[in-house]
N, C-alpha and C positions, 0 to 999 in steps of 0.2 A: 716138928715140921710145920712150916708155914705154906699155905696154899694161896697163891696170888691169882686172882681172877682178872686177867688182862683183856679178855674179849669173851662176851657171853651171848652174842646175838647169832642167829642162824641165817643161812642162805645168802644174805648180802648185807653190807654195812647199812646202818640206819642213822642218819643225822637228824637233828631237829629237837626242839624243846620238849616234845612229848616223850622222847626216848632218852633224855639226858641222865635221868636218875639211875636207870639200870644200864645204860650205855649202848652205843651203837656198833662198837667193834665186834668183829666175828672171832670165832673160837680160838682161845689161847689161854693156857693155865701154866704157871711156873711154880715149881716146887723148890722151896728154900729150906735148907737144913739148919740146925741150931748153930753151926759154926759160921753161918752167913753165906755159905756157898749155894749156888743154884745149879745143881748137876743135871736136872731134867726139865724139859719144857714139853708140854702136851699140846700138839697142834700149832699151826703157823698161820692162823687167820690174821686179820689186820691188827688185832690186839697185840701181836708180837712186837709192834713198834714200841710198845711201852716197856719192854724188857730192859731197855737202856736205863730207865729210871730205877728199876729194882737193883741193877748191877752197879749203879753209881758211876756210869761212864766207862766201866771196865769191859773188855771184850768177853763174850760168852765162850766158855770152854766146857762143853758137856754134850749131852745127847738130846736130840729133838725127836720125840715120838709122835708120828702122825697116825691118826686113826684111819684116815683114808685120804684120797687125793682130790676131793672136790674143791672148787675155787675158794669157798669160804673158810677152808682149812689150810690153804697154802699161799694166799695172796700177800701175806705179810713178809714172805721170804726176802724179796729184794729191797724192802723198805725198812728192815730192822737194823739199826745202826750197830747194835750189840753183836750181831752175827756177821753182817757184811762189812768187815773192816779188817785191816791187818792185825794179827795177833789173836784172832778168834780161832777156835778149834771146834768144829761142829760135826758130830756124827749123826746122820739122819737115818732113822729106822722107820720104814713104812711098808704097808702091804703092797704086793706086786700083782699085776694082772698078766696072766699067761707067762710068768717067769721073766718078764722084761725088767731091765734095770730101773731103779727108782728115779735116777736123774734123767733117764730117757723119757720116762712117763711124765715127769714134771716139765720137761722141755717142750712137750706137746702144747702146753699153754703159756709157758714162760720162755719165749724165744721169738725172734722176728718172724712174721710181721705182727705178732700179737703183743710182743714186749721187746724193748731194745736189746736186752741181754738174755742169755740162757744161764742155767745153773753153773756151768763151767766158768762163768765170768764173775761169780760171787767172790769177794775177797776173803782172805783167811784160808784156813785149811779145812776142807770139807771131805767127808767120806759118805758114801751112799750105800745103804745096806737094806736088804729085804727083811722085814719083820715076819716071823712065823708064829704060829700058835705054840703055846707052851710057856714054861717058866725059864727065866734067864736073869742073870745079874746084870744090871745096867748102872754104871757109875756108883757101885756099892749098894744100890737099892735092889730089892727083890721085885721083879716084874713078872706078872702073869698076863699073857695075851690070849684072848679067845675071839674067834670069828663070831660076829653078830650080824643079823640081817639088816641091810640098808639098801635102798634102791640106787643103782648106778655105779657099782664097783665094789670090790672086796673091802670089807670094813672090819677093823679090830676094836674091841674094847679092852681096856687095861685095868689091872689091879696093881697098885704100887705100895710097897711097905718099906719102912726103914728098920724093921724089926720090933718097933714099939707101936707105931701108928700106921694106919693104912687108909687108902682111898680107892674107890672104883670110879673109872671115867668111861661112861658110855654116852658120848656126845651125840651120836646119830644112830638111832636104833628103831627098827621097824618090827616089833615083836608080833604084830598081826600077820606077818609073812608066814608064821607057823600055825595060824588059825586064830579064832576069836578068843580062845582061852576062857577061863571060868567067869570072867567079868565082862567079856566082850571087848576088851582093850588090847588083846594079844596074849600069847602064851608066856608064862613064866618059865622059860626054857632053861635047860641045864647051864648053858654058857653064861646067861645073865645072872642066874642064882649063884654060880660059882664065883664070878667076879665080885658080886656084892656081898657075899657071905660074911657077916660080922664086921664089915668095914666101919671105921669111924666116920667116914664121909662118903656118900654116894652122890656123884655129880652125873646127872642123867638128862638126856634129851626130854624136853617137855614142850616141844614146839606147838602142840595142839592140845585141845581139851577133848574129853570123851565125846562131847556133843559134835565136835568138828570131824571126828574120824570118818563118818560115813561119806563125807564129801572131799576130805583132804588127806585121809590116811594113806592113800595110794602114792603120795609124794615121798613116803619113806621115813616118816618120823613117828614118835610115840606121843601118847597123851600124858598130861601131867598126872592124871589119876593112876596110870600104870606105873610111873616113876615112884610115886609114894607107896603104892601097894607092893612094888618090888622091894623097896626099902624095908617095909614092915615084915614081909615074908622072909627076907634075908637077914634080918636082925641088924640092920645098919644103925649107926648111932645118930646120923643126921642125913637128910636128903636136901640137895641143892638142885632146884629146877633150872635147867640150862638150855642153851640154844633157842632163846626166845624167838618167836615168829617176828619177822621184820615189820609187820603191820601192828604188832601188839604194843600198845602204849604202856608207859609206866603204871598208870592207874589200873589198866586192865590186868597187867601182871600181878599187881598187888591184890587185886580182887580174887585172882585165882589162888594165891597163897592163903588169903583169909578163909577160903573155903575148906582149908585143911587144918583149921584150928583144933579140931578134935581127933586128928590122926594119931596113930600109934607110934609115930616117930616125928621128931621136930622137922619142920619143913620151912625152907626159905627160898627166895628167888635169887639166882646169881646176879650180882651187880658188878659192873666193870670198876676196877680199882679196889674192890673189897679184898681183904686178906683174912683168911680163916686160919686160926691157930689150932693145930691138932696136938 
């Protein structure tokens, strides 16, 4: 399995030379199998535009798993050529609010006067389904969804396996919603531990540092220290720090990673365009 990091920034896209190395596109990760197919994409931030490169100009035919419906995880939808084109077949799975239809929820931000078209005008064949907690087969992959705390709407974390390799994706996570936990960075709660248990790769929200939590933690994100400690406790093979703060420069991201040189698990910063082979 190959994990393509197409967008790794949090909250809003970040252009500029100081952000070019790790990238400014928002959350999007594509999973490619050994046969070359790309059956599942995680989130639809602005990084979704780059899926066309991975597919070599072919239309996407698979499932789009959305962790939640904030702008930085959905704004790529109408701009991704691989999805919005004749011949595409896109199944969207996303958490719902109060039982409302997923396309109805997305249309609240993607429709006139906020945007020229709504979800119904996207080209290709689209289906919209509510994602629920639990285990399910998606495009031949084993997917476990668990609800995780995040400010401003229902949010799911995902664990995905092809039967040989596995990854956990907790892009937006506010563990301190359950209390300070043993380290003061938030609880290592059951859902997070279950998703990360023994995975080869843990892709986790690291928008803040522990020092920033007292003033910024209420915005709904985790500290990098928590992400690494979760990886250690869960026995993950590798931790990728994800959802970088839009004000965090490349050099500042690198400095955070350097601070984990002695961690009990390998740690790296997510970088746009990076492909991780599992």
